[in-house]
C-alpha positions, 0 to 999 in steps of 0.5 A: 699248499701245505708247504705254505702254511705248515701250522694252518694259521691262515685257516683261522683267518687272522688277517682282515682288511678295511677300505677307507674313503681315501681308497687306502686299505688298512690291514689288521691282524687279530683286530689290530691295525698293522699296516696301511697300504698307499692308494697304488698298493691298494689298487694292486691288492684289490685287483689281486684278491678278485676271485680268490677264496678266503685262504688265498686272500689270507695268504696275500695279506700275510705276504703284504705284511712282510716279516710281521710274525715268525711263530714265536709269539705269545697267545 
């Protein structure tokens, strides 16, 4: 897994998510909402994270955000 997260950013758990009453998933990065999944996408996401550890969930969230971060952001 070292090749996937070379800079160990996912160990810091930068992503989080919340499930709305309408069964949509809202994805957050550093407490800022960056994406809302549709009901269909949310169902798929929730079934994919079953049984995953924190790193696995972070990896799925990172992939769902697509090309959100490239590594040249300021802190």
